[in-house]
DOPA-512940 format. One line per field, with one value per atom (N, C-alpha, C, CB): residue number from 1; atom name; x, y, z; residue in one letter. Coordinates in pm, 1 decimal. Atoms other than C-alpha are relative to their C-alpha. Glycine has a CB too. Layout:
% residues N
pos: NUM; ...
site: CA; ...
x: X; ...
y: Y; ...
z: Z; ...
code: A; ...
***
This chain:
% residues 79
pos: 1; 1; 1; 1; 2; 2; 2; 2; 3; 3; 3; 3; 4; 4; 4; 4; 5; 5; 5; 5; 6; 6; 6; 6; 7; 7; 7; 7; 8; 8; 8; 8; 9; 9; 9; 9; 10; 10; 10; 10; 11; 11; 11; 11; 12; 12; 12; 12; 13; 13; 13; 13; 14; 14; 14; 14; 15; 15; 15; 15; 16; 16; 16; 16; 17; 17; 17; 17; 18; 18; 18; 18; 19; 19; 19; 19; 20; 20; 20; 20; 21; 21; 21; 21; 22; 22; 22; 22; 23; 23; 23; 23; 24; 24; 24; 24; 25; 25; 25; 25; 26; 26; 26; 26; 27; 27; 27; 27; 28; 28; 28; 28; 29; 29; 29; 29; 30; 30; 30; 30; 31; 31; 31; 31; 32; 32; 32; 32; 33; 33; 33; 33; 34; 34; 34; 34; 35; 35; 35; 35; 36; 36; 36; 36; 37; 37; 37; 37; 38; 38; 38; 38; 39; 39; 39; 39; 40; 40; 40; 40; 41; 41; 41; 41; 42; 42; 42; 42; 43; 43; 43; 43; 44; 44; 44; 44; 45; 45; 45; 45; 46; 46; 46; 46; 47; 47; 47; 47; 48; 48; 48; 48; 49; 49; 49; 49; 50; 50; 50; 50; 51; 51; 51; 51; 52; 52; 52; 52; 53; 53; 53; 53; 54; 54; 54; 54; 55; 55; 55; 55; 56; 56; 56; 56; 57; 57; 57; 57; 58; 58; 58; 58; 59; 59; 59; 59; 60; 60; 60; 60; 61; 61; 61; 61; 62; 62; 62; 62; 63; 63; 63; 63; 64; 64; 64; 64; 65; 65; 65; 65; 66; 66; 66; 66; 67; 67; 67; 67; 68; 68; 68; 68; 69; 69; 69; 69; 70; 70; 70; 70; 71; 71; 71; 71; 72; 72; 72; 72; 73; 73; 73; 73; 74; 74; 74; 74; 75; 75; 75; 75; 76; 76; 76; 76; 77; 77; 77; 77; 78; 78; 78; 78; 79; 79; 79; 79
site: N; CA; C; CB; N; CA; C; CB; N; CA; C; CB; N; CA; C; CB; N; CA; C; CB; N; CA; C; CB; N; CA; C; CB; N; CA; C; CB; N; CA; C; CB; N; CA; C; CB; N; CA; C; CB; N; CA; C; CB; N; CA; C; CB; N; CA; C; CB; N; CA; C; CB; N; CA; C; CB; N; CA; C; CB; N; CA; C; CB; N; CA; C; CB; N; CA; C; CB; N; CA; C; CB; N; CA; C; CB; N; CA; C; CB; N; CA; C; CB; N; CA; C; CB; N; CA; C; CB; N; CA; C; CB; N; CA; C; CB; N; CA; C; CB; N; CA; C; CB; N; CA; C; CB; N; CA; C; CB; N; CA; C; CB; N; CA; C; CB; N; CA; C; CB; N; CA; C; CB; N; CA; C; CB; N; CA; C; CB; N; CA; C; CB; N; CA; C; CB; N; CA; C; CB; N; CA; C; CB; N; CA; C; CB; N; CA; C; CB; N; CA; C; CB; N; CA; C; CB; N; CA; C; CB; N; CA; C; CB; N; CA; C; CB; N; CA; C; CB; N; CA; C; CB; N; CA; C; CB; N; CA; C; CB; N; CA; C; CB; N; CA; C; CB; N; CA; C; CB; N; CA; C; CB; N; CA; C; CB; N; CA; C; CB; N; CA; C; CB; N; CA; C; CB; N; CA; C; CB; N; CA; C; CB; N; CA; C; CB; N; CA; C; CB; N; CA; C; CB; N; CA; C; CB; N; CA; C; CB; N; CA; C; CB; N; CA; C; CB; N; CA; C; CB; N; CA; C; CB; N; CA; C; CB; N; CA; C; CB; N; CA; C; CB; N; CA; C; CB; N; CA; C; CB; N; CA; C; CB; N; CA; C; CB
x: 115.8; 9893.3; 25.4; -126.2; -26.3; 9906.4; -105.3; -5.0; 69.4; 9774.1; -150.7; 99.6; 104.5; 9519.8; -103.7; 41.4; 69.9; 9390.1; -76.1; 99.9; 58.3; 9331.1; -90.7; 109.2; 107.6; 9145.1; -116.6; 45.7; 125.1; 8925.1; -78.9; 51.2; 51.2; 8860.9; -95.4; 128.2; 51.9; 8774.9; -146.2; 127.4; 111.5; 8529.7; -111.1; 30.0; 97.8; 8350.3; -72.9; 68.9; 51.6; 8293.9; -68.7; 125.3; 68.6; 8184.1; 110.4; -145.6; -77.1; 8497.0; 94.1; 83.1; -63.8; 8583.1; -22.4; -54.2; 11.4; 8665.2; -142.1; 120.0; 111.4; 8357.1; -128.2; 1.0; 113.8; 8117.0; -66.1; 49.0; 70.6; 7846.1; 42.3; -163.0; -39.7; 7916.9; -86.0; -8.2; 78.6; 7815.6; -58.3; 72.0; 47.0; 7767.0; -149.8; 105.6; 148.5; 7464.7; -105.3; -2.5; 84.0; 7302.0; -15.9; 71.0; 6.5; 7375.2; -87.7; 134.7; 93.7; 7221.4; -124.8; 41.0; 146.5; 6923.5; -57.0; -16.9; 55.1; 6882.1; -30.9; 87.6; 12.6; 6923.2; -137.1; 134.0; 134.2; 6632.7; -108.6; -6.0; 132.9; 6404.8; -24.8; 20.0; 25.8; 6462.0; -63.1; 137.7; 59.2; 6395.8; -136.8; 61.3; 132.9; 6087.7; -98.2; -7.4; 94.0; 5951.6; -2.9; 45.0; 14.5; 6035.5; -91.5; 129.7; 71.5; 5877.3; -161.2; 53.2; 138.8; 5555.4; -61.8; -2.9; 48.3; 5534.6; -25.7; 93.9; 11.9; 5586.6; -125.5; 123.4; 125.2; 5299.9; -124.3; 7.9; 101.3; 5082.6; -23.5; 27.9; 25.6; 5153.0; -45.3; 122.5; 39.9; 5106.1; -149.5; 99.3; 139.9; 4771.5; -94.1; -10.0; 69.7; 4668.8; -6.6; 60.2; -8.9; 4782.0; -92.3; 126.9; 95.2; 4585.6; -137.7; 12.5; 124.4; 4283.3; -41.9; 7.2; 25.9; 4315.9; -9.2; 108.0; 6.0; 4371.1; -153.5; 135.8; 153.2; 4042.9; -112.3; -34.4; 108.0; 3836.9; 10.6; 15.3; -15.8; 3975.0; -59.1; 152.3; 64.0; 3873.2; -145.9; 50.2; 153.4; 3521.6; -53.7; -44.7; 71.6; 3485.7; 8.2; 65.6; 5.2; 3606.5; -101.3; 128.7; 103.7; 3381.0; -136.7; -8.8; 118.9; 3082.3; 2.8; -25.3; -3.8; 3201.2; -9.3; 121.8; 13.0; 3240.7; -164.1; 102.8; 142.9; 2882.2; -88.3; -46.7; 65.5; 2750.4; 13.4; 52.9; -22.2; 2913.4; -70.5; 150.1; 75.7; 2773.1; -132.6; 10.9; 144.6; 2413.3; -14.2; -71.1; -1.3; 2477.1; 18.6; 104.8; -17.9; 2597.1; -120.3; 134.8; 119.1; 2293.8; -118.5; -36.7; 113.5; 2061.2; 22.2; 12.1; -17.8; 2244.0; -39.9; 122.4; 29.5; 2195.5; -160.1; 68.0; 150.9; 1822.4; -52.8; -69.6; 46.3; 1772.3; 14.4; 61.7; -51.0; 1949.2; -103.8; 187.1; 84.5; 1724.6; -134.4; -14.0; 137.9; 1404.2; -30.5; -34.9
y: 103.4; -16485.0; -106.9; 56.4; 113.1; -16824.3; -3.4; -125.3; 2.7; -16905.1; -80.5; -78.2; 64.6; -17151.1; 98.6; -107.2; -94.2; -16863.4; 96.2; 76.5; -94.6; -16642.5; -76.8; 65.2; 83.8; -16927.8; -14.5; -138.8; 26.3; -16986.7; 143.2; -53.1; -125.7; -16620.5; 32.3; 101.6; -37.2; -16589.5; -92.9; -45.4; 80.0; -16880.7; 42.3; -124.6; -47.9; -16734.6; 120.2; 43.0; -126.0; -16405.7; -29.7; 106.4; 35.9; -16601.5; 27.1; 97.5; -31.9; -16529.6; -120.4; 119.1; 117.5; -16876.9; -7.6; -126.2; 18.0; -16976.3; -61.0; -100.6; 71.5; -17190.8; 68.1; -122.3; -83.1; -16928.6; 72.7; 104.4; -61.9; -16798.2; 150.1; -20.1; -139.5; -16454.0; 106.4; 25.8; -85.8; -16200.5; 117.7; 39.8; -118.5; -15918.5; -36.1; 29.0; 42.9; -16119.8; 18.6; -159.9; -2.7; -16152.0; 157.5; -93.7; -127.4; -15778.7; 78.7; 49.2; -70.3; -15674.6; -52.7; -21.5; 43.1; -15885.0; 50.8; -141.7; -62.4; -15740.3; 143.2; -15.3; -147.0; -15387.1; 18.4; 44.5; -11.1; -15462.7; -32.5; -100.1; 29.6; -15603.6; 118.0; -124.1; -129.3; -15294.0; 104.1; 61.8; -104.7; -15071.1; -7.3; -7.1; 28.0; -15253.4; 22.7; -132.3; -27.7; -15231.1; 151.2; -67.7; -150.6; -14848.5; 42.2; 78.7; -39.0; -14802.1; -22.3; -75.0; 41.6; -14992.3; 91.0; -159.6; -85.1; -14782.0; 128.7; 9.9; -129.2; -14461.4; 2.7; 43.6; 11.1; -14554.7; -10.1; -138.5; 3.6; -14638.5; 128.6; -106.7; -123.3; -14320.4; 118.6; 37.7; -96.9; -14102.4; -20.0; 7.5; 34.1; -14271.6; 50.4; -135.5; -46.9; -14193.0; 148.8; -54.3; -150.2; -13836.8; 61.2; 35.8; -52.6; -13787.5; -17.1; -88.5; 20.2; -13927.7; 126.5; -148.5; -123.1; -13674.9; 119.9; 19.6; -139.0; -13388.6; 9.0; 28.6; -6.2; -13486.8; 11.4; -136.9; -25.1; -13521.7; 138.2; -108.8; -129.4; -13187.8; 88.1; 35.9; -98.7; -13019.8; -22.1; -21.1; 10.2; -13155.3; 69.4; -138.6; -87.2; -13026.5; 150.1; -36.6; -149.7; -12688.8; 48.6; 47.8; -39.3; -12677.6; 13.1; -105.7; -7.3; -12758.2; 126.2; -126.2; -128.5; -12489.5; 126.2; 7.6; -123.8; -12243.9; 7.6; -16.4; 3.1; -12331.1; 60.4; -158.8; -44.8; -12283.1; 155.2; -79.1; -155.9; -11934.7; 85.8; 33.9; -66.1; -11840.1; 13.2; -44.6; -13.9; -11926.1; 104.5; -151.0; -98.5; -11723.9; 140.3; -31.1; -146.2; -11424.2; 34.1; 25.2; -14.4; -11446.9; 47.0; -148.5; -23.7; -11470.0; 161.7; -133.4; -136.4; -11157.1; 109.7; 18.4; -98.4; -10971.5; 24.9; -33.3; -16.3; -11054.7; 63.5; -131.7; -62.4; -10957.8; 150.6; -55.5; -146.7; -10612.3; 59.4; 15.1; -61.7; -10548.0; 20.2; -112.0; 7.5; -10632.7; 106.0; -148.4
z: 6.0; 13227.4; -83.6; -45.6; 72.8; 13092.0; -119.0; 93.0; 121.6; 12753.2; 33.3; -117.2; -35.9; 12924.3; 63.9; 84.9; -67.6; 13140.0; -110.5; 95.5; 108.9; 12832.7; -80.9; -94.2; 74.8; 12659.9; 76.7; -36.2; -94.2; 12968.6; 5.7; 167.0; -9.5; 13001.0; -141.8; 21.8; 140.3; 12614.3; -9.2; -134.3; 10.0; 12656.6; 76.9; 32.0; -92.2; 12947.7; -73.1; 140.1; 62.3; 12749.7; -145.3; -16.2; 126.4; 12435.2; -128.4; -14.6; 113.2; 12226.1; -58.3; 38.7; 51.3; 12115.5; -153.1; 71.7; 152.6; 11757.9; -44.9; -51.7; 38.7; 11756.2; 24.6; 62.2; -51.9; 11897.7; -115.4; 108.1; 112.4; 11649.4; 4.6; 10.7; 26.4; 11500.5; 75.0; -150.1; -80.6; 11754.3; -59.5; 102.7; 81.7; 11489.4; -49.4; -132.9; 39.8; 11354.5; 116.7; -43.2; -120.6; 11701.2; 43.6; 121.8; -30.4; 11761.2; -103.9; 11.4; 110.7; 11437.6; 17.5; -152.2; -23.1; 11509.2; 114.0; 9.2; -114.3; 11855.2; -18.8; 110.0; 44.0; 11715.0; -84.0; -95.7; 89.6; 11449.1; 85.9; -129.8; -100.7; 11724.1; 74.9; 112.5; -85.5; 11941.0; -88.1; 64.2; 100.5; 11640.2; -27.6; -128.1; 27.6; 11554.3; 114.1; -43.8; -111.1; 11911.2; 6.5; 141.9; -14.5; 11924.5; -96.7; -16.2; 103.1; 11602.2; 29.5; -120.6; -26.0; 11711.0; 118.8; 39.1; -108.5; 12046.2; -52.6; 113.6; 46.8; 11858.7; -83.6; -75.6; 79.8; 11611.0; 109.4; -103.8; -94.7; 11910.1; 81.5; 86.1; -69.1; 12094.1; -90.0; 73.0; 81.9; 11800.5; -56.2; -105.2; 6.9; 11741.5; 104.3; -0.4; -114.8; 12081.2; 11.9; 117.3; 21.6; 12033.4; -91.1; -47.1; 115.3; 11716.2; 63.3; -151.5; -56.8; 11893.9; 113.8; 67.3; -110.3; 12179.6; -56.6; 104.8; 53.7; 11962.2; -73.0; -115.2; 66.9; 11756.8; 101.3; -86.7; -114.3; 12084.9; 65.5; 118.1; -57.7; 12210.6; -108.4; 38.6; 100.8; 11873.3; 9.2; -154.4; -16.7; 11922.4; 112.5; 13.9; -125.2; 12256.1; -2.5; 139.2; 23.3; 12156.1; -95.6; -48.5; 98.0; 11865.9; 71.0; -117.4; -64.6; 12094.6; 88.3; 76.6; -81.3; 12335.7; -73.2; 76.0; 89.2; 12054.4; -35.2; -149.4; 44.2; 11938.4; 122.0; -39.3; -116.4; 12301.3; 30.6; 112.3; -12.5; 12330.1; -102.4; -12.9; 79.8; 12006.8; 30.4; -107.0; -21.9; 12119.6; 123.5; 32.6; -99.8; 12447.8; -56.5; 96.8; 44.4; 12245.4; -80.3; -87.8; 90.4; 12017.3; 99.0; -82.2; -104.2; 12340.9; 69.5; 131.7; -38.0; 12472.7; -83.5; 23.5; 84.5; 12175.2; -18.2; -125.7; 2.8; 12155.8; 120.2; -15.7; -109.6; 12509.3; 0.7; 107.7; 0.9; 12456.2; -119.6; -42.3; 133.6; 12127.5; 63.9; -148.9; -35.5; 12310.2; 115.8; 44.0
code: X; X; X; X; X; X; X; X; X; X; X; X; X; X; X; X; X; X; X; X; X; X; X; X; X; X; X; X; X; X; X; X; X; X; X; X; X; X; X; X; X; X; X; X; X; X; X; X; X; X; X; X; X; X; X; X; X; X; X; X; X; X; X; X; X; X; X; X; X; X; X; X; X; X; X; X; X; X; X; X; X; X; X; X; X; X; X; X; X; X; X; X; X; X; X; X; X; X; X; X; X; X; X; X; X; X; X; X; X; X; X; X; X; X; X; X; X; X; X; X; X; X; X; X; X; X; X; X; X; X; X; X; X; X; X; X; X; X; X; X; X; X; X; X; X; X; X; X; X; X; X; X; X; X; X; X; X; X; X; X; X; X; X; X; X; X; X; X; X; X; X; X; X; X; X; X; X; X; X; X; X; X; X; X; X; X; X; X; X; X; X; X; X; X; X; X; X; X; X; X; X; X; X; X; X; X; X; X; X; X; X; X; X; X; X; X; X; X; X; X; X; X; X; X; X; X; X; X; X; X; X; X; X; X; X; X; X; X; X; X; X; X; X; X; X; X; X; X; X; X; X; X; X; X; X; X; X; X; X; X; X; X; X; X; X; X; X; X; X; X; X; X; X; X; X; X; X; X; X; X; X; X; X; X; X; X; X; X; X; X; X; X; X; X; X; X; X; X; X; X; X; X; X; X; X; X; X; X; X; X; X; X; X; X; X; X
***
C-alpha cells in the first residue's frame, strides 16, 4: 500500500495527527452512559419500592379482613 493510501484511510477513520484526542471523547461517552444507567436504575428502584409498599398495604388490609372473618366465625360458634 502506498503512503498516501494509508494516510487517506487514517483520515477516514479519524486517526489524523490533527484529530482531537479520542480518549477524551470515549471517556465522556462512558461517563454519559454511566449517568444514564444510574438514572434508570434509580427510577426502577423507586417504582419497585412503591410497588412493594402498595402490596404491603393490600396484604395488611387482607389480613385485617381475615381476622374479622375469624372473629365472626368464633362468635357464631359460641352462640
